[in-house]
C-alpha positions in Angstrom: 21.4 2.8 18.6 21.0 5.0 15.6 21.0 2.0 13.2 18.5 0.3 15.5 16.1 3.3 15.3 16.4 3.4 11.6 15.6 -0.3 11.4 12.6 0.1 13.6 11.3 3.0 11.5 11.7 0.9 8.3 9.9 -2.0 9.9 7.0 0.3 11.0 6.4 1.8 7.6 6.8 -1.6 5.9 4.1 -2.9 8.1 1.9 0.1 7.2 2.5 -0.6 3.5 1.3 -4.2 3.9 -1.7 -2.9 5.9 -2.6 -0.5 3.1 -2.4 -3.2 0.4 -4.5 -5.7 2.3 -7.1 -3.2 3.4 -7.7 -1.6 0.0 -9.5 -4.5 -1.7 -11.6 -4.9 1.5 -12.8 -1.3 1.3 -13.3 -1.4 -2.5 -15.5 -4.4 -2.4 -18.0 -2.7 -0.1 -19.2 -0.4 -2.9 -17.7 -1.7 -6.2 -20.9 -3.4 -7.2 -23.1 -0.3 -6.7 -22.9 0.5 -10.4 -23.1 -3.2 -11.6 -26.7 -3.9 -10.6 -28.2 -3.7 -14.1 -25.5 -5.9 -15.6 -25.8 -8.5 -12.8 -29.6 -8.7 -13.2 -29.2 -9.5 -16.9 -26.2 -11.8 -16.9 -27.3 -13.9 -13.9 -31.0 -13.5 -14.5 -31.2 -12.2 -11.0 -34.4 -10.7 -9.5 -34.3 -7.3 -7.9 -34.3 -8.9 -4.5 -31.4 -11.2 -5.4 -29.4 -8.2 -6.7 -29.9 -6.4 -3.4 -28.7 -9.5 -1.5 -25.6 -9.7 -3.7 -24.8 -6.1 -2.7 -25.9 -6.1 0.9 -24.6 -9.6 2.0 -21.0 -8.3 2.2 -21.7 -5.6 4.9 -24.2 -7.9 6.7 -21.9 -10.8 7.2 -18.8 -8.7 7.8 -20.5 -6.7 10.5 -21.5 -10.0 12.2 -18.0 -11.6 12.2 -15.8 -8.6 12.9 -15.9 -8.6 16.7 -15.3 -12.4 17.0 -12.4 -12.1 14.5 -11.0 -9.2 16.4 -10.9 -11.2 19.6 -9.3 -14.1 17.7 -6.7 -11.7 16.4 -5.8 -10.6 19.9 -5.4 -14.2 20.9 -3.4 -15.6 17.9 -1.7 -12.4 16.7 -2.4 -9.9 14.0 -0.1 -11.6 11.5 -1.7 -15.0 11.6 -5.2 -13.6 11.4 -4.2 -11.3 8.5 -2.6 -14.2 6.5 -5.6 -16.4 7.1 -7.9 -13.6 6.0 -5.9 -12.9 2.9 -6.1 -16.5 1.8 -9.8 -16.7 2.5 -10.4 -13.4 0.6 -8.5 -14.6 -2.4 -10.2 -17.9 -2.7 -13.6 -16.3 -2.2 -12.8 -13.7 -5.0 -12.0 -16.6 -7.3 -15.3 -18.3 -6.5 -17.2 -15.0 -7.0 -15.5 -14.5 -10.4 -16.7 -18.0 -11.6 -20.3 -17.6 -10.2 -22.9 -18.7 -12.7 -26.0 -18.1 -10.6 -27.2 -15.3 -8.3 -27.2 -17.7 -5.3 -23.6 -18.8 -6.0 -22.5 -15.1 -6.1 -24.4 -14.4 -2.9 -22.5 -17.2 -1.1 -19.2 -16.1 -2.5 -19.8 -12.6 -1.4 -20.6 -13.9 2.1 -17.2 -15.7 2.1 -15.5 -12.6 0.9 -17.0 -10.8 3.9 -15.6 -13.4 6.4 -12.1 -12.9 4.9 -12.6 -9.2 5.2 -13.7 -9.6 8.8 -10.3 -11.2 9.5 -8.3 -8.6 7.7 -9.8 -5.4 9.0 -9.3 -5.9 12.8 -5.8 -7.4 12.0 -4.8 -4.2 10.2 -5.8 -2.0 13.1 -4.3 -4.3 15.7 -1.0 -4.4 13.8 -1.0 -0.6 13.4 -1.8 -0.1 17.1 1.1 -2.4 18.2 3.6 -1.2 15.6 3.2 2.5 16.2 3.5 3.2 20.0 4.0 7.0 19.6 0.7 8.9 19.5 2.0 11.3 16.9 3.2 8.6 14.5 0.1 6.6 15.2 -2.1 9.6 14.3 -0.4 9.9 10.9 -0.6 6.1 10.3 -4.2 6.1 11.3 -4.8 9.0 8.9 -3.4 7.0 6.0 -5.3 3.9 7.1 -8.5 5.9 7.3 -7.9 7.5 3.9 -7.5 4.0 2.4 -10.8 2.9 3.9 -12.8 5.9 3.0 -11.1 6.4 -0.4 -11.5 2.7 -1.2 -15.2 2.8 -0.5 -15.6 6.0 -2.5 -13.5 4.7 -5.3 -15.5 1.5 -5.6 -18.1 2.8 -8.1 -15.3 4.3 -10.3 -13.3 1.1 -10.3 -16.5 -0.9 -11.0 -17.5 1.4 -13.8 -14.1 1.4 -15.4 -13.9 -2.4 -15.4 -17.5 -2.8 -16.6 -16.7 -0.5 -19.5 -14.1 -3.0 -20.9 -14.7 -6.3 -19.2 -17.4 -8.6 -17.7 -18.7 -8.1 -14.1 -16.4 -11.0 -13.0 -13.4 -8.6 -13.4 -14.3 -6.7 -10.3 -13.4 -9.9 -8.3 -10.5 -11.0 -10.5 -8.5 -7.9 -9.6 -8.4 -9.0 -5.9 -6.5 -12.2 -6.7 -3.1 -10.8 -7.7 -3.3 -8.2 -4.9 -3.9 -11.1 -2.4 -1.0 -13.0 -3.7 1.3 -10.0 -3.4 0.1 -9.1 0.1 0.5 -12.7 1.2 4.1 -12.8 0.2 4.8 -9.4 1.9 2.8 -10.3 5.1 4.9 -13.4 5.7 7.9 -11.2 6.1 6.6 -9.1 9.0 7.2 -10.2 12.6 4.6 -11.7 14.8 2.4 -9.0 16.4 0.7 -10.7 19.3 -1.3 -9.3 22.1 -0.2 -9.6 25.7 -3.2 -11.6 26.9 -3.1 -14.2 24.1 -3.6 -17.1 26.5 -7.1 -16.0 27.7 -9.8 -18.6 27.1 -12.9 -17.6 25.2 -15.9 -20.1 25.3 -16.9 -21.1 21.8 -20.5 -20.3 22.4 -19.8 -16.6 22.9 -18.7 -15.7 19.3 -21.5 -18.0 18.0 -24.1 -16.2 20.1 -22.8 -12.8 18.9 -22.7 -13.8 15.2 -26.2 -15.3 15.3 -27.8 -12.3 17.2 -26.2 -9.6 14.9 -27.2 -11.5 11.8 -30.8 -11.9 12.9 -31.2 -8.3 14.1 -29.7 -6.8 10.9 -31.6 -9.2 8.7 -34.9 -8.3 10.4 -34.2 -4.5 10.2 -33.2 -4.6 6.5 -36.1 -6.9 5.6 -38.6 -4.8 7.6 -37.3 -1.6 5.9 -38.0 -3.1 2.5 -41.2 -5.2 3.1 -42.8 -3.8 6.2 -43.6 -5.4 9.6 -44.9 -9.0 9.7 -45.3 -11.7 12.4 -42.4 -13.8 11.1 -40.2 -10.7 11.0 -41.2 -9.9 14.6 -40.3 -13.4 15.7 -36.9 -13.1 13.9 -36.2 -9.8 15.5 -37.2 -11.0 19.0 -34.9 -14.1 18.6 -32.0 -11.9 17.6 -32.6 -9.5 20.6 -32.9 -12.5 23.0 -29.6 -14.0 21.8 -27.9 -10.6 22.2 -29.3 -10.3 25.7 -27.9 -13.8 26.6 -24.5 -12.8 25.1 -24.4 -9.5 27.2 -25.4 -11.5 30.3 -22.5 -13.9 29.7 -20.1 -11.1 29.2 -21.1 -9.4 32.5 -20.7 -12.6 34.5 -17.8 -14.3 32.8 -14.3 -14.3 34.3 -12.9 -14.1 30.7 -15.4 -12.1 28.7 -15.0 -12.0 24.9 -16.2 -8.3 24.9 -15.1 -5.8 27.4 -18.4 -4.0 28.2 -16.4 -1.4 30.0 -15.6 0.0 26.5 -19.1 1.3 26.3 -18.9 3.2 29.5 -16.1 5.3 27.9 -17.7 8.4 26.4 -14.8 8.8 23.9 -15.2 5.3 22.6 -19.0 5.7 22.3 -18.5 9.0 20.5 -16.1 7.2 18.1 -18.5 4.4 17.4 -21.3 6.9 16.6 -19.0 8.9 14.4 -17.9 5.9 12.4 -21.5 4.7 12.0 -23.0 8.1 10.9 -20.1 9.0 8.7 -20.3 5.8 6.7 -24.1 6.2 6.5 -23.5 9.6 4.9 -20.7 8.6 2.6 -22.0 5.3 1.2 -25.7 6.5 1.2 -24.8 9.7 -0.7 -22.7 7.7 -3.2 -25.5 5.2 -3.7 -28.1 7.9 -4.2 -26.0 10.0 -6.6 -25.0 7.0 -8.7 -28.7 6.2 -9.1 -29.5 9.7 -10.0 -26.7 10.1 -12.6 -27.4 6.8 -14.3 -31.2 6.6 -14.3 -32.2 10.3 -14.4 -29.4 11.8 -16.4 -28.6 8.7 -18.5 -24.8 8.5 -17.7 -22.9 5.3 -18.0 -21.5 3.5 -14.8 -18.1 4.9 -15.6 -19.3 8.5 -16.2 -21.3 8.3 -12.9 -18.2 7.0 -11.1 -16.0 9.7 -12.6 -18.5 12.4 -11.5 -17.7 11.4 -7.9 -14.0 11.8 -8.3 -13.8 15.1 -6.4 -15.4 13.4 -3.4 -12.9 10.5 -3.7 -9.8 12.7 -4.1 -10.8 14.9 -1.1 -11.3 11.8 1.0 -7.9 10.5 0.1 -6.1 13.8 0.8 -7.9 14.5 4.0 -6.7 11.5 6.0 -2.9 12.1 6.1 -3.4 15.9 6.5 -5.9 15.5 9.4 -3.7 12.8 10.9 -0.8 15.2 11.0 -2.9 18.0 12.6 -4.9 15.9 15.0 -2.4 15.9 17.7 -2.3 19.7 17.6 -6.0 20.4 17.4 -7.5 17.6 19.5 -10.2 15.1 18.6 -13.2 17.2 19.6 -12.5 20.1 17.2 -11.9 17.7 14.2 -14.9 15.5 15.0 -17.5 18.2 15.6 -16.1 20.5 12.8 -16.0 17.6 10.3 -19.6 16.6 10.9 -20.9 20.2 11.0 -19.2 21.0 7.7 -20.5 17.8 6.1 -24.0 18.9 7.2 -23.5 22.2 5.5 -22.3 20.5 2.4 -25.5 18.4 2.2 -27.6 21.5 2.7 -25.8 23.2 -0.2 -26.3 20.2 -2.5 -30.0 20.3 -1.7 -30.2 23.4 -3.9 -27.7 22.3 -6.6 -28.6 20.5 -9.9 -26.0 17.9 -10.7 -26.6 18.2 -14.5 -26.2 22.0 -14.9 -24.4 23.2 -11.8 -21.5 20.8 -12.0 -18.8 23.0 -10.5 -21.0 23.9 -7.6 -21.7 20.2 -7.0 -18.0 19.3 -7.2 -17.0 22.0 -4.7 -19.6 20.8 -2.2 -18.5 17.2 -2.8 -14.9 18.2 -2.0 -16.1 19.7 1.3 -18.1 16.6 2.1 -15.3 14.2 1.2 -12.6 16.1 3.1 -14.8 16.6 6.2 -16.5 13.2 6.4 -13.0 11.6 6.2 -11.9 14.0 9.0 -14.8 12.7 11.2 -13.9 9.1 10.4 -10.3 9.6 11.4 -11.4 11.3 14.6 -13.5 8.3 15.4 -10.7 5.8 14.7 -8.2 7.9 16.8 -10.7 8.3 19.7 -11.3 4.5 19.9 -7.7 3.3 19.3 -6.1 5.8 21.7 -8.6 4.9 24.4 -7.7 1.2 24.7 -4.5 -0.6 25.6 -2.5 -2.3 22.9 -3.6 -5.8 23.9 -7.2 -4.8 23.2 -6.5 -3.2 19.8 -8.0 -6.0 17.7 -11.2 -6.0 19.8 -11.6 -2.2 19.7 -10.8 -2.2 16.0 -13.4 -4.8 15.4 -16.0 -2.7 17.2 -15.2 0.2 15.0 -15.2 -2.0 12.0 -18.7 -3.2 12.9 -19.8 0.5 13.0 -18.3 1.0 9.6 -20.0 -1.9 8.0 -23.3 -1.3 9.7 -23.1 2.3 8.5 -22.4 1.2 5.0 -25.5 -1.1 5.0 -27.7 1.4 6.8 -26.6 4.1 4.4 -28.0 2.3 1.4 -31.2 1.5 3.3 -31.6 5.0 4.7 -31.1 6.8 1.4 -33.1 4.1 -0.4 -36.1 4.6 1.9 -35.9 8.4 1.6 -35.8 8.0 -2.2 -38.7 5.6 -2.3 -40.9 7.6 0.1 -40.3 11.0 -1.6 -40.6 9.4 -5.1 -44.1 8.0 -4.2 -45.2 11.2 -2.6 -44.1 13.2 -5.6 -45.9 10.9 -8.0 -49.1 11.2 -6.0 -48.9 15.0 -6.1 -48.4 14.9 -9.8 -51.2 12.5 -10.6 -53.8 15.3 -11.1 -51.8 16.5 -14.2 -52.0 13.1 -15.9 -55.6 12.1 -16.6 -54.9 9.2 -19.1 -52.1 7.4 -17.2 -52.1 6.1 -13.6 -48.6 7.2 -12.7 -49.1 6.1 -9.0 -48.9 2.5 -10.2 -45.3 3.0 -11.3 -43.7 1.6 -8.1 -41.2 3.0 -5.6 -38.1 3.5 -7.8 -37.0 4.9 -11.1 -35.8 1.5 -12.3 -39.3 0.0 -11.5 -40.8 3.0 -13.4 -38.8 2.3 -16.5 -39.7 -1.4 -16.4 -43.4 -0.5 -16.0 -43.1 2.0 -18.9 -41.6 -0.6 -21.2 -44.9 -2.5 -21.3 -47.0 0.5 -22.2 -47.9 1.9 -25.6 -45.2 4.3 -26.9 -47.1 7.5 -26.1 -47.9 6.4 -22.6 -44.5 5.0 -22.1 -42.9 8.4 -22.8 -45.3 10.1 -20.4 -44.5 7.7 -17.6 -40.8 7.9 -18.1 -40.8 11.7 -18.1 -43.1 11.9 -15.0 -41.0 9.4 -13.1 -37.7 11.2 -13.8 -39.4 14.5 -12.7 -40.6 12.9 -9.5 -37.2 11.4 -8.8 -35.4 14.7 -9.3 -37.9 16.5 -7.2 -36.9 14.2 -4.3 -33.3 15.5 -4.4 -33.8 18.4 -2.0 -35.7 16.4 0.5 -33.1 13.6 0.6 -30.2 16.1 1.0 -31.9 18.3 3.6 -32.9 15.2 5.7 -29.2 14.1 5.6 -28.1 17.6 6.6 -30.5 17.7 9.6 -29.3 14.2 10.8 -25.7 15.3 10.7 -26.4 18.6 12.5 -28.0 16.6 15.3 -25.0 14.3 15.3 -22.6 17.2 15.6 -24.4 18.4 18.8 -24.3 14.8 20.2 -20.6 14.5 19.6 -20.0 17.9 21.1 -21.6 16.8 24.3 -20.0 13.3 24.4 -16.5 14.7 23.9 -16.6 17.0 26.9 -12.8 17.3 27.2 -11.7 20.0 24.7 -8.1 18.8 24.9 -8.8 15.2 23.8 -5.6 14.2 22.1 -5.0 10.7 23.4 
């Protein structure tokens, strides 16, 4: 019996090791290109819109495929789904590395997202099945969550480091040896199959869901950048209609693909909101600060990535520690406390200059990294502990959708805040510049620099200085708006998680 227990423990932690190795490149790829935009635009002769698609397509496609892949994983087993996803991810990485045009890279990134959409729910399903004890599962989830958050936070550092020495293709090449290693290791783990693997899912259900999510997200992202138009309204209405048809089918089907009862569970709803908002905050903050450090303060991609290291390290350390304490403190305290402290961190950074008050900025980033990771772990635990093991893949996919939507929305949310405050600041400053129309600069610092490059030297200097000032003056507004949103979220989570003793 003792030898059997030791064997079971070894098997569990071996599975967790494989899960970590396969999940890390998935999380890294969500943000690794954030610092590579200038290089991509030059090497691939990509327009600004094409560069945005190269970055955004990963989260967009992944969010659309996660739930269908989670259901497939519950049907065929976590191992088979993971192995298929690893192969797909490796092949897509190879194609991305060889891309010679922006369109080819966009397609390859979309394929990467499909592979990632197989891997993510498979990891959570395998973890849920392998770790039956709540206490052990909390620690395992803490490690899993740290890999996800730490990987997303580490993306710009890894990207900056590789771009310092190699071409942009290297950010995809590094996935290939990892995929080969993980494939060999994954083949050694036992089959982890759900109990209801024989249920029949009509093929039109996943197709309806994928099409509706793609159309809705596409219309929202396009509208955020370009404004409302008739074609966009038609696109949005089509997506919403397809989603309505999908929901109707789930309500009336004997074998629904998605258990709508999940969304009547307050704990699961709270977990989804937590995952979404936490990723908006983490990825959006990272995107904004990377832009500020490189464009306003003239740092290299590597220097900008290294500046974020306190955030990354705090995120990585938080997961295992919070996972160990979660069973003692309960989900509600960790969730509400993590979000509230993250809001306080944003408020502090609103009055901190990142060029002169470096130690203050790093301290506040440590608080943000640790607490936002705590909130993410609370969301994962809330969701995974609220569903039976045979629904783990489906539940994990729902949370994964929230993660990826949060990552995409974070860039859009912070980007819109930057653009809006940047334009307002330029308009307020125009009266101080009689000889130059600084309101014609555009909506971003990169556009301002491009505009200045075509002006006479004396006017170019004025425009560059004015645009940098306008950008830096937007710092407090962006941070305070983020703090306010997280404060409201903390109140929302406090209400949703009514049971103070939530531990399961």
